[in-house]
Structures are given as C-alpha cells and as structure tokens.
Short mmCIF file of the C-alpha atoms (twelve columns), coordinates in Angstrom:
data_MODEL
# 
_entry.id   MODEL 
# 
loop_
_atom_site.group_PDB 
_atom_site.id 
_atom_site.type_symbol 
_atom_site.label_atom_id 
_atom_site.label_alt_id 
_atom_site.label_comp_id 
_atom_site.label_asym_id 
_atom_site.label_seq_id 
_atom_site.Cartn_x 
_atom_site.Cartn_y 
_atom_site.Cartn_z 
_atom_site.pdbx_PDB_model_num 
ATOM 1   C CA . MET A 1   0.000   0.000  0.000   1 
ATOM 2   C CA . ARG A 2   1.303   3.458  -0.892  1 
ATOM 3   C CA . ALA A 3   2.094   5.577  2.177   1 
ATOM 4   C CA . ARG A 4   -0.106  8.601  2.803   1 
ATOM 5   C CA . PRO A 5   1.636   11.993 2.667   1 
ATOM 6   C CA . ALA A 6   2.708   13.417 6.003   1 
ATOM 7   C CA . ILE A 7   0.607   16.101 7.677   1 
ATOM 8   C CA . GLU A 8   3.218   18.568 8.890   1 
ATOM 9   C CA . GLY A 9   4.407   22.121 8.386   1 
ATOM 10  C CA . LEU A 10  2.492   25.037 6.912   1 
ATOM 11  C CA . TYR A 11  -1.062  23.996 6.032   1 
ATOM 12  C CA . ALA A 12  -2.350  26.713 3.701   1 
ATOM 13  C CA . ILE A 13  -6.120  27.095 3.328   1 
ATOM 14  C CA . THR A 14  -7.156  28.858 0.139   1 
ATOM 15  C CA . PRO A 15  -8.632  32.377 0.131   1 
ATOM 16  C CA . ASP A 16  -12.053 33.107 -1.351  1 
ATOM 17  C CA . VAL A 17  -10.952 34.139 -4.837  1 
ATOM 18  C CA . ALA A 18  -13.361 33.378 -7.680  1 
ATOM 19  C CA . ASP A 19  -11.008 33.842 -10.629 1 
ATOM 20  C CA . THR A 20  -9.155  30.573 -11.216 1 
ATOM 21  C CA . ALA A 21  -6.067  32.193 -12.727 1 
ATOM 22  C CA . GLU A 22  -5.735  34.627 -9.808  1 
ATOM 23  C CA . LEU A 23  -6.300  31.870 -7.264  1 
ATOM 24  C CA . SER A 24  -3.611  29.798 -8.951  1 
ATOM 25  C CA . ARG A 25  -1.202  32.752 -8.951  1 
ATOM 26  C CA . LEU A 26  -1.625  33.288 -5.227  1 
ATOM 27  C CA . VAL A 27  -1.338  29.599 -4.412  1 
ATOM 28  C CA . ARG A 28  1.830   29.277 -6.492  1 
ATOM 29  C CA . LEU A 29  3.456   31.932 -4.302  1 
ATOM 30  C CA . ALA A 30  2.563   30.033 -1.127  1 
ATOM 31  C CA . LEU A 31  3.843   26.762 -2.557  1 
ATOM 32  C CA . ARG A 32  7.072   28.422 -3.639  1 
ATOM 33  C CA . GLY A 33  7.421   29.660 -0.077  1 
ATOM 34  C CA . GLY A 34  7.227   26.143 1.312   1 
ATOM 35  C CA . ALA A 35  3.601   25.359 2.154   1 
ATOM 36  C CA . ARG A 36  3.523   21.593 2.713   1 
ATOM 37  C CA . ILE A 37  -0.258  21.122 2.536   1 
ATOM 38  C CA . LEU A 38  -2.903  23.023 0.569   1 
ATOM 39  C CA . GLN A 39  -6.579  22.813 1.433   1 
ATOM 40  C CA . TYR A 40  -9.103  24.028 -1.126  1 
ATOM 41  C CA . ARG A 41  -11.905 25.732 0.776   1 
ATOM 42  C CA . ASN A 42  -14.707 27.728 -0.856  1 
ATOM 43  C CA . LYS A 43  -18.126 27.830 0.785   1 
ATOM 44  C CA . THR A 44  -19.911 29.954 -1.825  1 
ATOM 45  C CA . ALA A 45  -18.743 28.975 -5.331  1 
ATOM 46  C CA . ALA A 46  -21.039 26.977 -7.616  1 
ATOM 47  C CA . ALA A 47  -20.202 23.331 -8.229  1 
ATOM 48  C CA . GLY A 48  -18.750 23.955 -11.692 1 
ATOM 49  C CA . LEU A 49  -16.388 26.641 -10.442 1 
ATOM 50  C CA . ARG A 50  -15.336 24.534 -7.485  1 
ATOM 51  C CA . LEU A 51  -14.422 21.740 -9.871  1 
ATOM 52  C CA . GLN A 52  -12.430 24.162 -12.032 1 
ATOM 53  C CA . HIS A 53  -10.604 25.509 -8.986  1 
ATOM 54  C CA . ALA A 54  -9.866  22.044 -7.633  1 
ATOM 55  C CA . GLN A 55  -8.544  20.777 -10.957 1 
ATOM 56  C CA . ALA A 56  -6.214  23.757 -11.297 1 
ATOM 57  C CA . LEU A 57  -4.947  23.407 -7.743  1 
ATOM 58  C CA . ARG A 58  -4.476  19.665 -8.122  1 
ATOM 59  C CA . GLY A 59  -2.162  20.412 -11.038 1 
ATOM 60  C CA . LEU A 60  -0.210  22.993 -9.039  1 
ATOM 61  C CA . THR A 61  0.191   20.790 -5.994  1 
ATOM 62  C CA . ARG A 62  1.460   17.952 -8.157  1 
ATOM 63  C CA . GLU A 63  4.003   20.328 -9.691  1 
ATOM 64  C CA . PHE A 64  5.323   21.256 -6.234  1 
ATOM 65  C CA . GLY A 65  4.872   17.871 -4.557  1 
ATOM 66  C CA . THR A 66  2.437   19.419 -2.061  1 
ATOM 67  C CA . THR A 67  -0.320  17.479 -0.322  1 
ATOM 68  C CA . PHE A 68  -3.749  18.546 -1.629  1 
ATOM 69  C CA . ILE A 69  -6.830  18.359 0.591   1 
ATOM 70  C CA . VAL A 70  -10.400 19.348 -0.308  1 
ATOM 71  C CA . ASN A 71  -12.554 20.853 2.432   1 
ATOM 72  C CA . ASP A 72  -16.075 19.579 3.089   1 
ATOM 73  C CA . ASP A 73  -16.479 17.568 -0.123  1 
ATOM 74  C CA . ALA A 74  -15.094 14.038 -0.328  1 
ATOM 75  C CA . GLN A 75  -16.823 13.546 -3.679  1 
ATOM 76  C CA . LEU A 76  -14.964 16.503 -5.202  1 
ATOM 77  C CA . ALA A 77  -11.742 15.238 -3.644  1 
ATOM 78  C CA . ALA A 78  -12.255 11.881 -5.349  1 
ATOM 79  C CA . GLN A 79  -13.193 13.542 -8.637  1 
ATOM 80  C CA . VAL A 80  -9.885  15.442 -8.903  1 
ATOM 81  C CA . ASP A 81  -7.772  12.703 -7.276  1 
ATOM 82  C CA . ALA A 82  -6.862  14.911 -4.321  1 
ATOM 83  C CA . ASP A 83  -4.722  13.457 -1.563  1 
ATOM 84  C CA . GLY A 84  -7.670  13.607 0.786   1 
ATOM 85  C CA . ALA A 85  -10.612 15.466 2.293   1 
ATOM 86  C CA . HIS A 86  -11.203 17.474 5.438   1 
ATOM 87  C CA . LEU A 87  -14.500 17.084 7.271   1 
ATOM 88  C CA . GLY A 88  -16.210 19.614 9.502   1 
ATOM 89  C CA . GLY A 89  -18.959 18.890 11.977  1 
ATOM 90  C CA . GLU A 90  -21.679 18.760 9.313   1 
ATOM 91  C CA . ASP A 91  -19.737 17.090 6.512   1 
ATOM 92  C CA . GLY A 92  -20.557 13.432 7.011   1 
ATOM 93  C CA . SER A 93  -18.729 10.545 8.583   1 
ATOM 94  C CA . VAL A 94  -15.169 9.346  8.250   1 
ATOM 95  C CA . ALA A 95  -16.526 6.039  6.953   1 
ATOM 96  C CA . ALA A 96  -18.493 7.732  4.168   1 
ATOM 97  C CA . ALA A 97  -15.463 9.740  3.107   1 
ATOM 98  C CA . ARG A 98  -13.282 6.638  3.218   1 
ATOM 99  C CA . ALA A 99  -15.750 4.765  1.025   1 
ATOM 100 C CA . LEU A 100 -15.439 7.485  -1.621  1 
ATOM 101 C CA . LEU A 101 -11.684 8.018  -1.353  1 
ATOM 102 C CA . GLY A 102 -10.239 4.629  -0.519  1 
ATOM 103 C CA . ASN A 103 -7.786  3.616  2.170   1 
ATOM 104 C CA . GLU A 104 -4.751  5.323  0.657   1 
ATOM 105 C CA . LYS A 105 -6.207  8.816  0.904   1 
ATOM 106 C CA . ILE A 106 -6.197  11.198 3.870   1 
ATOM 107 C CA . VAL A 107 -9.275  11.983 5.925   1 
ATOM 108 C CA . GLY A 108 -8.977  14.829 8.436   1 
ATOM 109 C CA . VAL A 109 -11.595 15.998 10.919  1 
ATOM 110 C CA . SER A 110 -12.268 19.340 12.624  1 
ATOM 111 C CA . CYS A 111 -12.601 18.794 16.372  1 
ATOM 112 C CA . TYR A 112 -12.812 22.435 17.496  1 
ATOM 113 C CA . ASN A 113 -11.971 22.446 21.235  1 
ATOM 114 C CA . ARG A 114 -13.408 19.012 21.989  1 
ATOM 115 C CA . ALA A 115 -10.955 16.267 22.884  1 
ATOM 116 C CA . ALA A 116 -13.722 13.667 22.966  1 
ATOM 117 C CA . LEU A 117 -14.589 14.457 19.367  1 
ATOM 118 C CA . ALA A 118 -10.958 13.911 18.392  1 
ATOM 119 C CA . HIS A 119 -10.787 10.557 20.134  1 
ATOM 120 C CA . GLU A 120 -13.959 9.459  18.356  1 
ATOM 121 C CA . ALA A 121 -12.647 10.658 14.976  1 
ATOM 122 C CA . VAL A 122 -9.456  8.663  15.479  1 
ATOM 123 C CA . ARG A 123 -11.478 5.615  16.521  1 
ATOM 124 C CA . GLN A 124 -13.414 5.933  13.259  1 
ATOM 125 C CA . GLY A 125 -10.189 6.048  11.254  1 
ATOM 126 C CA . ALA A 126 -9.327  9.736  10.820  1 
ATOM 127 C CA . ASP A 127 -5.747  10.296 9.679   1 
ATOM 128 C CA . TYR A 128 -5.412  13.645 11.452  1 
ATOM 129 C CA . VAL A 129 -7.458  15.951 13.659  1 
ATOM 130 C CA . ALA A 130 -7.657  19.743 13.778  1 
ATOM 131 C CA . PHE A 131 -8.255  21.923 16.830  1 
ATOM 132 C CA . GLY A 132 -9.086  25.637 17.022  1 
ATOM 133 C CA . ALA A 133 -9.598  28.486 17.055  1 
ATOM 134 C CA . PHE A 134 -6.557  29.123 19.232  1 
ATOM 135 C CA . PHE A 135 -6.587  32.863 18.668  1 
ATOM 136 C CA . SER A 136 -9.078  35.460 17.474  1 
ATOM 137 C CA . SER A 137 -9.923  34.741 13.833  1 
ATOM 138 C CA . SER A 138 -11.334 37.166 11.283  1 
ATOM 139 C CA . VAL A 139 -12.467 34.208 9.166   1 
ATOM 140 C CA . LYS A 140 -14.505 32.645 12.003  1 
ATOM 141 C CA . PRO A 141 -14.926 35.316 14.708  1 
ATOM 142 C CA . ASP A 142 -17.428 33.194 16.662  1 
ATOM 143 C CA . ALA A 143 -15.362 29.993 16.606  1 
ATOM 144 C CA . ALA A 144 -15.016 27.925 19.766  1 
ATOM 145 C CA . GLN A 145 -11.856 28.768 21.711  1 
ATOM 146 C CA . ALA A 146 -9.155  26.119 22.028  1 
ATOM 147 C CA . THR A 147 -6.242  26.397 24.466  1 
ATOM 148 C CA . VAL A 148 -2.575  25.500 24.437  1 
ATOM 149 C CA . GLN A 149 -3.163  23.311 27.509  1 
ATOM 150 C CA . MET A 150 -5.802  21.339 25.625  1 
ATOM 151 C CA . LEU A 151 -3.379  20.923 22.711  1 
ATOM 152 C CA . LYS A 152 -0.678  19.578 25.017  1 
ATOM 153 C CA . ALA A 153 -3.095  17.080 26.529  1 
ATOM 154 C CA . ALA A 154 -4.309  15.962 23.111  1 
ATOM 155 C CA . ARG A 155 -0.741  15.479 21.920  1 
ATOM 156 C CA . SER A 156 -0.042  13.152 24.847  1 
ATOM 157 C CA . GLU A 157 -3.186  11.119 24.172  1 
ATOM 158 C CA . LEU A 158 -3.475  10.902 20.369  1 
ATOM 159 C CA . ASN A 159 -1.264  9.030  17.936  1 
ATOM 160 C CA . VAL A 160 -2.242  10.952 14.787  1 
ATOM 161 C CA . PRO A 161 -1.009  14.332 13.488  1 
ATOM 162 C CA . ILE A 162 -2.624  17.408 15.026  1 
ATOM 163 C CA . VAL A 163 -3.386  20.565 13.044  1 
ATOM 164 C CA . ALA A 164 -3.874  23.882 14.842  1 
ATOM 165 C CA . ILE A 165 -6.041  26.608 13.295  1 
ATOM 166 C CA . GLY A 166 -7.485  29.998 14.124  1 
ATOM 167 C CA . GLY A 167 -5.772  33.397 14.062  1 
ATOM 168 C CA . ILE A 168 -2.305  31.869 13.735  1 
ATOM 169 C CA . THR A 169 0.603   34.142 12.842  1 
ATOM 170 C CA . GLN A 170 4.371   33.847 12.757  1 
ATOM 171 C CA . ARG A 171 4.433   35.443 16.213  1 
ATOM 172 C CA . ASN A 172 2.040   33.105 18.010  1 
ATOM 173 C CA . GLY A 173 2.563   29.903 16.019  1 
ATOM 174 C CA . ALA A 174 5.757   28.780 17.762  1 
ATOM 175 C CA . ALA A 175 3.895   28.144 21.022  1 
ATOM 176 C CA . LEU A 176 1.501   25.802 19.231  1 
ATOM 177 C CA . ILE A 177 4.315   23.879 17.565  1 
ATOM 178 C CA . ALA A 178 6.061   23.557 20.928  1 
ATOM 179 C CA . ALA A 179 2.800   22.299 22.467  1 
ATOM 180 C CA . GLY A 180 2.523   19.519 19.904  1 
ATOM 181 C CA . ALA A 181 0.951   20.845 16.702  1 
ATOM 182 C CA . ASP A 182 2.329   19.032 13.669  1 
ATOM 183 C CA . ALA A 183 0.882   21.585 11.238  1 
ATOM 184 C CA . LEU A 184 -0.393  25.155 11.393  1 
ATOM 185 C CA . ALA A 185 -3.445  25.921 9.264   1 
ATOM 186 C CA . VAL A 186 -3.264  29.532 8.085   1 
ATOM 187 C CA . ILE A 187 -5.490  31.811 6.019   1 
ATOM 188 C CA . THR A 188 -5.240  35.533 6.796   1 
ATOM 189 C CA . ALA A 189 -1.605  35.724 7.913   1 
ATOM 190 C CA . LEU A 190 -0.618  34.128 4.620   1 
ATOM 191 C CA . TRP A 191 -2.905  35.590 1.956   1 
ATOM 192 C CA . ALA A 192 -3.160  39.102 3.421   1 
ATOM 193 C CA . ALA A 193 0.614   39.411 3.687   1 
ATOM 194 C CA . PRO A 194 2.288   41.957 1.372   1 
ATOM 195 C CA . ASP A 195 4.628   39.157 0.236   1 
ATOM 196 C CA . ILE A 196 2.880   35.775 0.272   1 
ATOM 197 C CA . GLU A 197 5.971   33.780 -0.629  1 
ATOM 198 C CA . ALA A 198 8.005   35.420 2.149   1 
ATOM 199 C CA . SER A 199 5.188   34.832 4.636   1 
ATOM 200 C CA . ALA A 200 5.111   31.138 3.753   1 
ATOM 201 C CA . GLN A 201 8.890   30.971 4.125   1 
ATOM 202 C CA . GLU A 202 8.617   32.532 7.597   1 
ATOM 203 C CA . PHE A 203 6.119   29.893 8.678   1 
ATOM 204 C CA . SER A 204 8.340   27.137 7.293   1 
ATOM 205 C CA . THR A 205 11.326  28.522 9.174   1 
ATOM 206 C CA . LEU A 206 9.212   28.626 12.329  1 
ATOM 207 C CA . PHE A 207 8.894   24.837 12.204  1 
ATOM 208 C CA . SER A 208 12.577  24.173 11.674  1 
ATOM 209 C CA . ARG A 209 13.555  26.670 14.383  1 
ATOM 210 C CA . THR A 210 11.027  25.480 16.990  1 
ATOM 211 C CA . LYS A 211 11.806  21.791 16.517  1 
ATOM 212 C CA . GLN A 212 15.597  22.145 16.747  1 
# 
C-alpha cells in the first residue's frame, strides 16, 4: 500500500478568490514559499467553479509535490484525485469519506476544542485531527476557543497528526508547535501578507527553528 503523505508544516487554506487564474497565482506563491499542505476551501462557489478551482490546484500541488486536501467535499476530492478530504462537523462521517476516497487517501476531521470528538474521529479512522480556534480569527470570529493546555493534553493522548487553526501568525505559532501541533493551518496571515511567498517561508522557518 502506498504511504499517505505526512501532515506537517504550513497547512495553507485557500482564500475566497473566484477567478481561477488569480487563485492559482496566489497559491503558487505560497507553494514556492514552502507550504507543505494546501486545502481548497470555498463555501460559496457553484459546483462547476469549485471543480475548475480544484482541478487547477491539483495540477499545481502535483508540480510542487504538495499534499492537496479538499474541504467539506469528499466527492470533489475523489473527482480530482486529491490526496484527501477534510471534514467539519456537518460534513458526514469518516466512513463515508473513506468509502469514496479509498484507504490510501487522507481523511482529516475538525474537532474544534473538543478532545472527545478527536478521540472518536481517530477511533473511526481519521488520519489527522484539527483543533481551534486558538486565537481570534477574522475568518470565524465566533469559533469555539481552544487552548494551548488542551493541545498539550491531546498530543499526549493521540497518535495521529494534530493541526492547529485559528488566528495563527508567525508570532504566536511557535507556542503551538512547541505544544505539539504538527501543522499550522493559516489563512489571513498568509494571503493578506504583502509578500505571500516570504510569509510562507517565515512559517516554514518557524517549524525548523522550533523543533531544533
């Protein structure tokens, strides 16, 4: 069986950009800067545009050797041969996603600030879990608050990669890596940066520096 890609490093979640060429341009900068995982996330685009976006990003991530995850939609992930899918609380079961994607693909699950949800996701076969928001987030201002202490406890109890999300920057991300986060999921601090490639490089350096 082919090994699944590792979940580690900068986990870039796409911005809401409708134009496929512009979205691809921005993503290329992040991948050049060292993003290890790219998640395609768009809650508002029509199905045809989502397919166009996902196909373009699948091509880019193959070019850079970057893991490609589709948010919310295991069927779309299967359609474009993504590396996996990420499931939120209303996105169906791990088993349903696995049936669509097969055993070699990645299934990740949002667990917010609930350790019990993470344990259940792992029991069902999730390949990684995500906790957050750890800090104030402009993308999800009303998100449940997760703590560094909770992350440390989860790291001692779970044997799968942990992704941290929510208001993460280069200044506050090191504490999450030190507490046990394998990957940092980032939106605003990456795409709103004046230099996206440099921002991605800073996050990548954060991992190498914190784990020395």
